[in-house]
DSSP file (Angstrom, degrees, kcal/mol; ACC not computed):
  #  RESIDUE AA STRUCTURE BP1 BP2  ACC     N-H-->O    O-->H-N    N-H-->O    O-->H-N    TCO  KAPPA ALPHA  PHI   PSI    X-CA   Y-CA   Z-CA
    1    1 A M     >        0   0    0      0, 0.0     4,-2.0     0, 0.0     5,-0.1   0.000 360.0 360.0 360.0 -48.7  -71.8  -36.9   29.5
    2    2 A Q  H  >  +     0   0    0      1,-0.2     4,-2.4     2,-0.2     5,-0.2   0.889 360.0  51.5 -63.6 -40.6  -70.7  -33.4   28.4
    3    3 A E  H  > S+     0   0    0      1,-0.2     4,-2.5     2,-0.2    -1,-0.2   0.895 108.9  51.0 -64.4 -39.6  -73.5  -31.8   30.4
    4    4 A S  H  > S+     0   0    0      2,-0.2     4,-2.3     1,-0.2    -1,-0.2   0.898 110.5  49.0 -62.8 -41.6  -72.4  -33.7   33.5
    5    5 A K  H  X S+     0   0    0     -4,-2.0     4,-2.5     2,-0.2    -2,-0.2   0.897 111.2  50.1 -64.9 -41.3  -68.8  -32.5   32.9
    6    6 A N  H  X S+     0   0    0     -4,-2.4     4,-2.5     2,-0.2    -2,-0.2   0.918 111.2  48.4 -63.2 -43.8  -70.0  -28.9   32.5
    7    7 A N  H  X S+     0   0    0     -4,-2.5     4,-2.3     1,-0.2    -2,-0.2   0.907 111.5  50.3 -62.4 -41.4  -72.0  -29.1   35.7
    8    8 A E  H  X S+     0   0    0     -4,-2.3     4,-2.6     2,-0.2    -2,-0.2   0.916 111.3  47.8 -63.4 -43.3  -69.0  -30.6   37.6
    9    9 A M  H  X S+     0   0    0     -4,-2.5     4,-2.6     2,-0.2    -2,-0.2   0.879 111.2  50.9 -66.4 -37.7  -66.7  -27.8   36.3
   10   10 A Q  H  X S+     0   0    0     -4,-2.5     4,-2.3     2,-0.2    -1,-0.2   0.904 111.1  49.1 -64.7 -39.6  -69.3  -25.1   37.3
   11   11 A Q  H  X S+     0   0    0     -4,-2.3     4,-2.6     2,-0.2    -2,-0.2   0.925 111.5  48.1 -65.3 -44.6  -69.5  -26.7   40.7
   12   12 A V  H  X S+     0   0    0     -4,-2.6     4,-2.8     1,-0.2     5,-0.2   0.917 111.8  50.6 -61.0 -43.3  -65.7  -26.7   41.1
   13   13 A A  H  X S+     0   0    0     -4,-2.6     4,-2.3     1,-0.2    -1,-0.2   0.900 111.1  48.7 -61.5 -41.0  -65.6  -23.1   39.9
   14   14 A H  H  X S+     0   0    0     -4,-2.3     4,-2.5     2,-0.2    -2,-0.2   0.908 112.1  48.0 -66.0 -42.9  -68.2  -22.2   42.5
   15   15 A I  H  X S+     0   0    0     -4,-2.6     4,-2.7     2,-0.2     5,-0.2   0.930 112.5  48.8 -63.8 -45.4  -66.4  -24.0   45.3
   16   16 A E  H  X S+     0   0    0     -4,-2.8     4,-2.3     1,-0.2    -2,-0.2   0.918 112.7  48.1 -60.3 -43.7  -63.0  -22.4   44.4
   17   17 A K  H  X S+     0   0    0     -4,-2.3     4,-2.5    -5,-0.2    -1,-0.2   0.903 111.8  49.7 -64.8 -41.6  -64.7  -18.9   44.3
   18   18 A S  H  X S+     0   0    0     -4,-2.5     4,-2.6     2,-0.2    -2,-0.2   0.927 111.6  48.1 -63.3 -45.5  -66.4  -19.5   47.6
   19   19 A L  H  X S+     0   0    0     -4,-2.7     4,-2.6     1,-0.2    -2,-0.2   0.901 112.3  49.7 -61.6 -40.9  -63.1  -20.6   49.3
   20   20 A R  H  X S+     0   0    0     -4,-2.3     4,-2.3    -5,-0.2    -2,-0.2   0.917 111.8  47.8 -64.1 -43.7  -61.3  -17.6   47.8
   21   21 A K  H  X S+     0   0    0     -4,-2.5     4,-2.3     2,-0.2    -2,-0.2   0.906 112.6  48.8 -64.5 -41.6  -64.0  -15.2   49.1
   22   22 A I  H  X S+     0   0    0     -4,-2.6     4,-2.6     2,-0.2     5,-0.2   0.927 111.0  50.1 -63.1 -45.3  -63.9  -16.8   52.5
   23   23 A A  H  X S+     0   0    0     -4,-2.6     4,-2.6     1,-0.2    -1,-0.2   0.895 110.4  51.0 -60.6 -40.1  -60.1  -16.6   52.6
   24   24 A D  H  X S+     0   0    0     -4,-2.3     4,-2.8     2,-0.2    -1,-0.2   0.907 110.5  48.3 -63.5 -42.3  -60.3  -12.9   51.6
   25   25 A I  H  X S+     0   0    0     -4,-2.3     4,-3.0     2,-0.2     5,-0.2   0.926 113.3  47.0 -64.7 -44.4  -62.8  -12.1   54.4
   26   26 A I  H  X S+     0   0    0     -4,-2.6     4,-2.7     2,-0.2    -2,-0.2   0.917 113.6  48.7 -63.1 -42.9  -60.7  -13.9   57.0
   27   27 A K  H  X S+     0   0    0     -4,-2.6     4,-2.1    -5,-0.2    -2,-0.2   0.930 114.0  45.8 -62.2 -45.7  -57.6  -12.1   55.8
   28   28 A Q  H  X S+     0   0    0     -4,-2.8     4,-2.0     2,-0.2    -2,-0.2   0.924 114.5  47.5 -64.0 -45.1  -59.4   -8.7   55.9
   29   29 A R  H  X S+     0   0    0     -4,-3.0     4,-2.3     1,-0.2    -1,-0.2   0.900 110.6  53.2 -62.7 -41.0  -60.8   -9.4   59.3
   30   30 A G  H  X S+     0   0    0     -4,-2.7     4,-2.3    -5,-0.2    -1,-0.2   0.885 107.3  51.0 -61.5 -38.9  -57.4  -10.5   60.5
   31   31 A R  H  X S+     0   0    0     -4,-2.1     4,-1.0     2,-0.2    -1,-0.2   0.872 108.2  52.1 -67.7 -36.1  -55.9   -7.3   59.3
   32   32 A E  H >< S+     0   0    0     -4,-2.0     3,-0.6     1,-0.2     4,-0.3   0.921 111.2  47.5 -63.2 -42.8  -58.6   -5.3   61.2
   33   33 A I  H >< S+     0   0    0     -4,-2.3     3,-1.8     1,-0.2    -2,-0.2   0.892 105.2  60.5 -63.0 -40.1  -57.7   -7.3   64.3
   34   34 A L  H ><>S+     0   0    0     -4,-2.3     3,-2.4     1,-0.3     5,-0.5   0.756  86.8  73.7 -62.2 -24.9  -54.0   -6.6   63.7
   35   35 A T  T <<5S+     0   0    0     -4,-1.0    -1,-0.3    -3,-0.6    -2,-0.2   0.732  91.0  59.5 -62.4 -18.5  -54.5   -2.9   63.9
   36   36 A Q  T < 5S+     0   0    0     -3,-1.8    -1,-0.3    -4,-0.3    -2,-0.2   0.486 102.8  64.7 -84.1  -3.7  -54.9   -3.4   67.7
   37   37 A F  T < 5S-     0   0    0     -3,-2.4     2,-1.2     2,-0.2    71,-0.0  -0.864  89.3-114.8-124.1 154.6  -51.4   -4.9   67.9
   38   38 A P  T   5S+     0   0    0      0, 0.0     2,-0.3     0, 0.0    -3,-0.1  -0.166  84.4  88.4 -84.0  45.4  -47.9   -3.5   67.3
   39   39 A I  S   <S-     0   0    0     -2,-1.2    -2,-0.2    -5,-0.5    40,-0.0  -0.960  70.2-123.1-138.3 158.3  -47.1   -5.6   64.3
   40   40 A T     >  -     0   0    0     -2,-0.3     4,-2.3     1,-0.1     5,-0.2  -0.544  35.7-104.4 -91.9 162.1  -47.6   -5.5   60.5
   41   41 A P  H  > S+     0   0    0      0, 0.0     4,-2.3     0, 0.0     5,-0.2   0.905 121.9  50.3 -54.6 -44.1  -49.4   -8.2   58.5
   42   42 A P  H  > S+     0   0    0      0, 0.0     4,-2.3     0, 0.0     5,-0.1   0.889 109.6  51.3 -63.3 -35.4  -46.1   -9.6   57.1
   43   43 A Q  H  > S+     0   0    0      2,-0.2     4,-2.7     1,-0.2     5,-0.2   0.902 108.5  52.1 -64.5 -39.8  -44.7   -9.8   60.6
   44   44 A F  H  X S+     0   0    0     -4,-2.3     4,-2.6     2,-0.2    -1,-0.2   0.920 108.3  50.6 -61.0 -43.7  -47.9  -11.6   61.7
   45   45 A V  H  X S+     0   0    0     -4,-2.3     4,-2.2     2,-0.2    -2,-0.2   0.928 111.6  47.9 -60.4 -45.0  -47.5  -14.2   58.9
   46   46 A A  H  X S+     0   0    0     -4,-2.3     4,-2.2     1,-0.2    -2,-0.2   0.923 111.8  49.4 -62.2 -44.5  -43.8  -14.7   59.9
   47   47 A L  H  X S+     0   0    0     -4,-2.7     4,-2.7     1,-0.2    -1,-0.2   0.884 108.6  54.4 -62.3 -38.2  -44.8  -15.2   63.6
   48   48 A Q  H  X S+     0   0    0     -4,-2.6     4,-2.6     2,-0.2    -1,-0.2   0.932 108.1  48.4 -60.8 -46.4  -47.5  -17.6   62.6
   49   49 A W  H  X S+     0   0    0     -4,-2.2     4,-2.8     1,-0.2     5,-0.3   0.920 114.1  46.3 -60.2 -44.0  -45.0  -19.8   60.7
   50   50 A L  H  X S+     0   0    0     -4,-2.2     4,-1.9     1,-0.2    -1,-0.2   0.881 113.5  49.2 -67.2 -37.8  -42.7  -19.8   63.7
   51   51 A H  H  < S+     0   0    0     -4,-2.7    -2,-0.2    -5,-0.2    -1,-0.2   0.896 117.5  41.3 -66.1 -40.2  -45.5  -20.5   66.1
   52   52 A E  H  < S+     0   0    0     -4,-2.6    -2,-0.2    -5,-0.2    -1,-0.2   0.888 131.4  20.2 -75.8 -41.6  -46.7  -23.4   63.9
   53   53 A Y  H  < S-     0   0    0     -4,-2.8    -3,-0.2     1,-0.3    -2,-0.2   0.462  98.8-129.1-114.9  -3.5  -43.4  -25.0   62.9
   54   54 A G     <  +     0   0    0     -4,-1.9    -1,-0.3    -5,-0.3    -2,-0.1  -0.348  62.0   1.6  85.5-169.9  -40.9  -23.8   65.5
   55   55 A D        +     0   0    0     -2,-0.1     2,-0.3    43,-0.1    45,-0.2  -0.176  68.6 178.5 -57.0 141.6  -37.5  -22.2   64.9
   56   56 A M  B     -A   99   0A   0     43,-1.3    43,-4.2     4,-0.0     2,-0.1  -0.959  28.8-113.1-140.9 157.1  -36.4  -21.7   61.3
   57   57 A T     >  -     0   0    0     -2,-0.3     4,-2.4    41,-0.3     5,-0.2  -0.422  39.5-105.3 -79.0 166.7  -33.5  -20.2   59.3
   58   58 A I  H  > S+     0   0    0     39,-0.5     4,-2.8     1,-0.2     5,-0.2   0.911 123.2  52.7 -57.6 -42.9  -34.1  -17.0   57.3
   59   59 A G  H  > S+     0   0    0      2,-0.2     4,-2.3     1,-0.2    -1,-0.2   0.910 109.3  47.3 -61.6 -44.3  -34.0  -19.2   54.2
   60   60 A E  H  > S+     0   0    0      2,-0.2     4,-2.1     1,-0.2    -1,-0.2   0.924 114.5  46.5 -63.9 -44.0  -36.7  -21.6   55.5
   61   61 A L  H  X S+     0   0    0     -4,-2.4     4,-2.1     2,-0.2    -2,-0.2   0.896 110.4  53.9 -65.5 -40.0  -38.9  -18.7   56.6
   62   62 A S  H  X>S+     0   0    0     -4,-2.8     5,-2.2    -5,-0.2     4,-0.9   0.919 109.1  48.9 -58.6 -44.8  -38.4  -16.9   53.2
   63   63 A N  H  <5S+     0   0    0     -4,-2.3     3,-0.5     1,-0.2    -1,-0.2   0.908 110.9  49.6 -62.8 -42.9  -39.5  -20.0   51.4
   64   64 A K  H  <5S+     0   0    0     -4,-2.1    -1,-0.2     1,-0.2    -2,-0.2   0.866 118.4  39.2 -63.2 -36.6  -42.6  -20.3   53.6
   65   65 A M  H  <5S-     0   0    0     -4,-2.1    -1,-0.2    -5,-0.1    -2,-0.2   0.488 105.5-125.5 -93.5  -4.6  -43.5  -16.7   53.0
   66   66 A Y  T  <5 +     0   0    0     -4,-0.9     2,-0.3    -3,-0.5    -3,-0.2   0.918  66.5 132.1  57.0  45.2  -42.5  -16.5   49.3
   67   67 A L      < -     0   0    0     -5,-2.2    -1,-0.2    -6,-0.1    -2,-0.1  -0.866  64.8 -98.3-122.3 157.7  -40.2  -13.6   50.0
   68   68 A A     >  -     0   0    0     -2,-0.3     4,-2.4     1,-0.1     3,-0.3  -0.430  35.7-117.3 -68.0 149.6  -36.6  -12.8   49.1
   69   69 A C  H  > S+     0   0    0      1,-0.2     4,-2.7     2,-0.2     5,-0.2   0.875 115.8  55.2 -57.3 -37.9  -34.1  -13.6   51.8
   70   70 A S  H  > S+     0   0    0      2,-0.2     4,-2.0     1,-0.2    -1,-0.2   0.890 108.3  47.9 -64.4 -38.1  -33.2   -9.9   52.0
   71   71 A T  H  > S+     0   0    0     -3,-0.3     4,-2.2     2,-0.2    -2,-0.2   0.913 112.9  48.2 -66.5 -42.9  -36.8   -8.9   52.6
   72   72 A T  H  X S+     0   0    0     -4,-2.4     4,-2.9     2,-0.2    -2,-0.2   0.884 108.3  54.8 -66.1 -38.1  -37.2  -11.6   55.3
   73   73 A T  H  X S+     0   0    0     -4,-2.7     4,-2.6     2,-0.2    -1,-0.2   0.929 109.2  47.4 -60.0 -45.5  -34.0  -10.4   56.9
   74   74 A D  H  X S+     0   0    0     -4,-2.0     4,-2.0     2,-0.2    -2,-0.2   0.906 112.3  50.4 -61.3 -41.6  -35.3   -6.9   57.2
   75   75 A L  H  X S+     0   0    0     -4,-2.2     4,-2.2     1,-0.2    -2,-0.2   0.930 112.2  46.1 -61.2 -47.6  -38.6   -8.3   58.6
   76   76 A V  H  X S+     0   0    0     -4,-2.9     4,-2.9     1,-0.2     5,-0.2   0.880 108.2  57.4 -65.5 -38.6  -36.8  -10.3   61.2
   77   77 A D  H  X S+     0   0    0     -4,-2.6     4,-2.2    -5,-0.2    -1,-0.2   0.934 110.0  44.2 -56.4 -46.9  -34.6   -7.3   62.1
   78   78 A R  H  X S+     0   0    0     -4,-2.0     4,-1.6     1,-0.2    -2,-0.2   0.892 114.4  48.8 -66.3 -39.9  -37.7   -5.3   62.9
   79   79 A M  H  <>S+     0   0    0     -4,-2.2     5,-2.9     2,-0.2     6,-0.8   0.871 111.1  50.3 -68.3 -35.3  -39.3   -8.1   64.8
   80   80 A E  H ><5S+     0   0    0     -4,-2.9     3,-1.6     1,-0.2    -2,-0.2   0.905 107.9  53.1 -67.3 -41.1  -36.1   -8.7   66.8
   81   81 A K  H 3<5S+     0   0    0     -4,-2.2    -1,-0.2     1,-0.3    -2,-0.2   0.847 109.8  49.0 -60.6 -35.2  -35.9   -5.0   67.6
   82   82 A N  T 3<5S-     0   0    0     -4,-1.6    -1,-0.3    -5,-0.1    -2,-0.2   0.278 116.7-116.8 -89.9  10.5  -39.5   -5.2   69.0
   83   83 A E  T < 5S+     0   0    0     -3,-1.6    21,-0.4     2,-0.2    22,-0.3   0.820  82.0 120.7  59.5  36.0  -38.6   -8.3   71.0
   84   84 A L  S   <S+     0   0    0     -5,-2.9    18,-2.7     1,-0.2    21,-0.4   0.750  80.4   7.6 -93.3 -32.2  -40.9  -10.6   69.1
   85   85 A V  E     -B  101   0A   0     -6,-0.8     2,-0.3    16,-0.3    -1,-0.2  -0.898  64.3-152.5-140.3 167.8  -38.2  -13.0   68.0
   86   86 A E  E     -B  100   0A   0     14,-2.2    14,-3.3    -2,-0.3     2,-0.5  -0.987  21.5-119.0-141.3 153.5  -34.5  -13.6   68.5
   87   87 A R  E     -B   99   0A   0     -2,-0.3     2,-0.4    12,-0.2    12,-0.2  -0.784  35.4-176.3 -89.0 132.1  -31.7  -15.1   66.4
   88   88 A V  E     -B   98   0A   0     10,-3.0    10,-3.4    -2,-0.5     2,-0.2  -0.983  27.7-114.3-131.3 143.6  -30.1  -18.2   68.0
   89   89 A K  E     -B   97   0A   0     -2,-0.4     8,-0.2     8,-0.2     5,-0.2  -0.533  39.4-107.6 -72.1 138.4  -27.2  -20.3   66.9
   90   90 A D        -     0   0    0      6,-3.1     6,-0.2     3,-0.6    -1,-0.1  -0.460  20.6-138.6 -64.4 135.2  -28.1  -23.9   66.0
   91   91 A T  S    S+     0   0    0      1,-0.2     3,-0.2    -2,-0.1    -1,-0.1   0.794 101.9  43.3 -69.5 -26.9  -26.9  -26.2   68.7
   92   92 A N  S    S+     0   0    0      1,-0.3     2,-0.3     2,-0.0    -1,-0.2   0.763 127.8  23.8 -88.9 -27.2  -25.7  -28.8   66.1
   93   93 A D    >   -     0   0    0      3,-0.1     3,-2.2     1,-0.1    -3,-0.6  -0.854  63.1-161.8-143.9 102.4  -24.1  -26.4   63.7
   94   94 A R  T 3  S+     0   0    0     -2,-0.3    -1,-0.1     1,-0.3    -3,-0.1   0.651  89.8  66.4 -62.3 -15.8  -22.9  -23.0   65.0
   95   95 A R  T 3  S+     0   0    0     -6,-0.1     2,-0.4     2,-0.0    -1,-0.3   0.724  88.4  81.9 -75.7 -20.3  -22.8  -21.6   61.5
   96   96 A V    <   -     0   0    0     -3,-2.2    -6,-3.1    -6,-0.2     2,-0.5  -0.723  65.3-161.0 -92.2 130.7  -26.6  -21.9   61.2
   97   97 A V  E     - B   0  89A   0     -2,-0.4   -39,-0.5    -8,-0.2     2,-0.3  -0.941   7.2-163.2-112.1 130.2  -28.7  -19.2   62.8
   98   98 A R  E     - B   0  88A   0    -10,-3.4   -10,-3.0    -2,-0.5     2,-0.6  -0.827  19.8-124.1-112.2 150.8  -32.3  -19.9   63.6
   99   99 A I  E     -AB  56  87A   0    -43,-4.2   -43,-1.3    -2,-0.3     2,-0.5  -0.838  29.5-162.3 -93.7 125.1  -35.2  -17.4   64.2
  100  100 A H  E     - B   0  86A   0    -14,-3.3   -14,-2.2    -2,-0.6     2,-0.4  -0.925  17.2-125.3-115.2 130.5  -36.8  -18.2   67.6
  101  101 A L  E     - B   0  85A   0     -2,-0.5   -16,-0.3   -16,-0.2     2,-0.1  -0.585  27.4-148.2 -73.8 125.7  -40.2  -16.9   68.6
  102  102 A L     >  -     0   0    0    -18,-2.7     4,-2.5    -2,-0.4     3,-0.3  -0.465  28.4-100.4 -90.9 168.3  -40.1  -15.1   71.9
  103  103 A E  H  > S+     0   0    0      1,-0.2     4,-2.7     2,-0.2     5,-0.2   0.869 121.6  54.4 -56.7 -41.5  -42.9  -14.9   74.5
  104  104 A K  H  > S+     0   0    0    -21,-0.4     4,-1.9     1,-0.2    -1,-0.2   0.906 111.1  45.7 -61.6 -41.8  -44.1  -11.5   73.4
  105  105 A G  H  > S+     0   0    0    -21,-0.4     4,-2.2   -22,-0.3    -2,-0.2   0.906 112.9  49.8 -66.2 -42.7  -44.5  -12.8   69.8
  106  106 A A  H  X S+     0   0    0     -4,-2.5     4,-2.6     1,-0.2    -2,-0.2   0.891 109.3  52.4 -63.6 -39.8  -46.2  -15.9   70.9
  107  107 A T  H  X S+     0   0    0     -4,-2.7     4,-2.5    -5,-0.2    -1,-0.2   0.911 108.7  49.8 -63.3 -42.8  -48.7  -13.9   73.1
  108  108 A I  H  X S+     0   0    0     -4,-1.9     4,-2.6     2,-0.2     5,-0.2   0.934 111.2  49.3 -62.3 -45.5  -49.6  -11.7   70.1
  109  109 A I  H  X S+     0   0    0     -4,-2.2     4,-2.8     1,-0.2     5,-0.2   0.942 112.2  48.1 -57.7 -48.9  -50.2  -14.7   67.9
  110  110 A Q  H  X S+     0   0    0     -4,-2.6     4,-2.2     1,-0.2    -1,-0.2   0.890 112.8  48.2 -61.6 -40.5  -52.4  -16.3   70.5
  111  111 A E  H  X S+     0   0    0     -4,-2.5     4,-2.1     2,-0.2    -1,-0.2   0.911 113.3  46.7 -67.7 -42.1  -54.4  -13.1   71.1
  112  112 A V  H  X S+     0   0    0     -4,-2.6     4,-2.4     2,-0.2    -2,-0.2   0.928 113.3  48.6 -65.9 -44.5  -54.9  -12.5   67.4
  113  113 A I  H  X S+     0   0    0     -4,-2.8     4,-2.6    -5,-0.2    -1,-0.2   0.901 109.7  53.3 -62.4 -40.1  -56.0  -16.1   66.8
  114  114 A K  H  X S+     0   0    0     -4,-2.2     4,-2.2    -5,-0.2    -1,-0.2   0.920 109.9  47.5 -60.0 -43.7  -58.3  -15.9   69.8
  115  115 A K  H  X S+     0   0    0     -4,-2.1     4,-2.1     2,-0.2    -2,-0.2   0.881 111.1  51.2 -67.3 -37.3  -60.0  -12.8   68.3
  116  116 A R  H  X S+     0   0    0     -4,-2.4     4,-2.6     2,-0.2    -2,-0.2   0.915 110.6  49.2 -62.2 -42.9  -60.3  -14.5   64.9
  117  117 A Q  H  X S+     0   0    0     -4,-2.6     4,-2.6     2,-0.2    -2,-0.2   0.871 108.4  53.0 -66.1 -36.7  -61.9  -17.5   66.5
  118  118 A E  H  X S+     0   0    0     -4,-2.2     4,-2.1     2,-0.2    -1,-0.2   0.915 109.8  49.2 -62.7 -42.4  -64.3  -15.2   68.4
  119  119 A Y  H  X S+     0   0    0     -4,-2.1     4,-1.9     2,-0.2    -2,-0.2   0.943 112.7  46.7 -60.2 -48.5  -65.3  -13.6   65.0
  120  120 A L  H  X S+     0   0    0     -4,-2.6     4,-2.8     1,-0.2    -2,-0.2   0.883 109.1  55.3 -63.1 -38.4  -65.8  -17.1   63.4
  121  121 A S  H  X S+     0   0    0     -4,-2.6     4,-1.1     1,-0.2    -1,-0.2   0.907 106.6  50.9 -59.7 -42.7  -67.8  -18.2   66.5
  122  122 A D  H  < S+     0   0    0     -4,-2.1     3,-0.3     1,-0.2     4,-0.2   0.892 112.3  46.7 -62.0 -39.7  -70.1  -15.2   66.0
  123  123 A V  H >< S+     0   0    0     -4,-1.9     3,-1.5     1,-0.2    -2,-0.2   0.915 109.7  53.2 -67.3 -43.0  -70.6  -16.1   62.3
  124  124 A L  H >< S+     0   0    0     -4,-2.8     3,-2.0     1,-0.3    -1,-0.2   0.667  88.3  79.8 -70.3 -16.2  -71.2  -19.8   63.1
  125  125 A K  T 3< S+     0   0    0     -4,-1.1    -1,-0.3     1,-0.3    -2,-0.2   0.732  85.4  62.7 -61.0 -20.3  -74.0  -18.9   65.5
  126  126 A H  T <  S+     0   0    0     -3,-1.5     2,-0.3    -4,-0.2    -1,-0.3   0.464  96.2  72.8 -85.2  -2.2  -76.2  -18.4   62.5
  127  127 A L  S <  S-     0   0    0     -3,-2.0     2,-0.1    -4,-0.1     0, 0.0  -0.782  88.2-107.7-109.4 156.6  -75.8  -22.1   61.6
  128  128 A S     >  -     0   0    0     -2,-0.3     4,-2.3     1,-0.1     5,-0.2  -0.326  32.9-108.2 -74.2 164.5  -77.3  -25.1   63.3
  129  129 A E  H  > S+     0   0    0      1,-0.2     4,-2.4     2,-0.2     5,-0.2   0.899 122.2  51.5 -59.4 -41.1  -75.2  -27.5   65.3
  130  130 A E  H  > S+     0   0    0      2,-0.2     4,-2.6     1,-0.2    -1,-0.2   0.912 108.1  50.9 -63.8 -42.7  -75.5  -30.1   62.6
  131  131 A E  H  > S+     0   0    0      1,-0.2     4,-2.6     2,-0.2    -2,-0.2   0.900 110.9  48.9 -61.7 -40.8  -74.4  -27.6   59.9
  132  132 A V  H  X S+     0   0    0     -4,-2.3     4,-2.7     2,-0.2    -1,-0.2   0.916 111.7  49.4 -65.4 -42.3  -71.4  -26.6   61.9
  133  133 A N  H  X S+     0   0    0     -4,-2.4     4,-2.4     2,-0.2    -2,-0.2   0.913 113.1  46.3 -62.2 -43.5  -70.5  -30.3   62.4
  134  134 A V  H  X S+     0   0    0     -4,-2.6     4,-2.9     2,-0.2     5,-0.2   0.914 112.7  50.7 -65.8 -42.6  -70.9  -31.1   58.7
  135  135 A L  H  X S+     0   0    0     -4,-2.6     4,-2.7    -5,-0.2     5,-0.2   0.938 111.7  47.1 -60.3 -48.2  -68.8  -28.0   57.8
  136  136 A E  H  X S+     0   0    0     -4,-2.7     4,-2.3     1,-0.2    -2,-0.2   0.924 114.2  47.5 -59.3 -45.9  -66.0  -29.0   60.2
  137  137 A S  H  X S+     0   0    0     -4,-2.4     4,-2.4    -5,-0.2    -2,-0.2   0.925 113.8  46.5 -62.4 -46.3  -66.0  -32.5   58.9
  138  138 A N  H  X S+     0   0    0     -4,-2.9     4,-2.6     2,-0.2    -2,-0.2   0.891 112.4  49.4 -66.8 -39.8  -66.0  -31.4   55.2
  139  139 A L  H  X S+     0   0    0     -4,-2.7     4,-2.6    -5,-0.2    -1,-0.2   0.906 112.0  49.0 -65.7 -40.4  -63.3  -28.9   55.7
  140  140 A S  H  X S+     0   0    0     -4,-2.3     4,-2.5    -5,-0.2    -2,-0.2   0.917 112.8  47.9 -62.3 -43.1  -61.1  -31.4   57.5
  141  141 A H  H  X S+     0   0    0     -4,-2.4     4,-2.4     2,-0.2    -2,-0.2   0.913 111.5  49.6 -65.2 -42.7  -61.7  -33.9   54.8
  142  142 A L  H  X S+     0   0    0     -4,-2.6     4,-2.3     2,-0.2    -2,-0.2   0.922 111.7  49.2 -62.4 -44.2  -60.8  -31.3   52.1
  143  143 A Y  H  X S+     0   0    0     -4,-2.6     4,-1.7     1,-0.2    -2,-0.2   0.926 110.2  51.1 -60.1 -45.6  -57.6  -30.4   53.9
  144  144 A D  H  X S+     0   0    0     -4,-2.5     4,-0.6     1,-0.2    -1,-0.2   0.908 111.5  47.4 -59.0 -43.0  -56.6  -34.0   54.2
  145  145 A E  H  < S+     0   0    0     -4,-2.4     3,-0.5     1,-0.2    -1,-0.2   0.881 111.9  50.2 -65.2 -38.5  -57.2  -34.6   50.5
  146  146 A M  H  < S+     0   0    0     -4,-2.3    -1,-0.2     1,-0.2    -2,-0.2   0.774 115.7  41.6 -73.0 -25.6  -55.2  -31.5   49.6
  147  147 A T  H  < S+     0   0    0     -4,-1.7    -1,-0.2    -5,-0.2     2,-0.2   0.395  87.1 114.0-103.5   2.6  -52.2  -32.4   51.8
  148  148 A R     <        0   0    0     -4,-0.6    -3,-0.0    -3,-0.5    -4,-0.0  -0.530 360.0 360.0 -73.8 137.8  -52.2  -36.1   50.9
  149  149 A D              0   0    0     -2,-0.2    -1,-0.1     0, 0.0    -4,-0.1   0.447 360.0 360.0 -92.5 360.0  -49.0  -37.2   49.0
């Protein structure tokens, strides 16, 4: 029983380490890709959140990025200056200001994601079709389990 528990913990540790290493490689590769675009990594993260979830307040974006509101405000100021986002008044409550992704910002996100996918496609060419299918299925299942309430 104890040996089984030890093996299980070693396996969990190995899976966690593998996921962390993969995330690091993707992050590093993403940063290399970003050097071809006129944005910083934190700006890319902010654009990703806006692309994924739509307009947000500074507070909502700060929470998603785990940044102080003042830091996020500075980030948004720079992105607004570069015409990546704009501040818009909420239609239901004029006191609320939302950050809206502009076409230039959306285009950059789409181009970076496309380049990331091309990189991943090159990596996956070394696996069989069945291995890729199993990997996709298992990652989807793991994500579903992690996001289940």
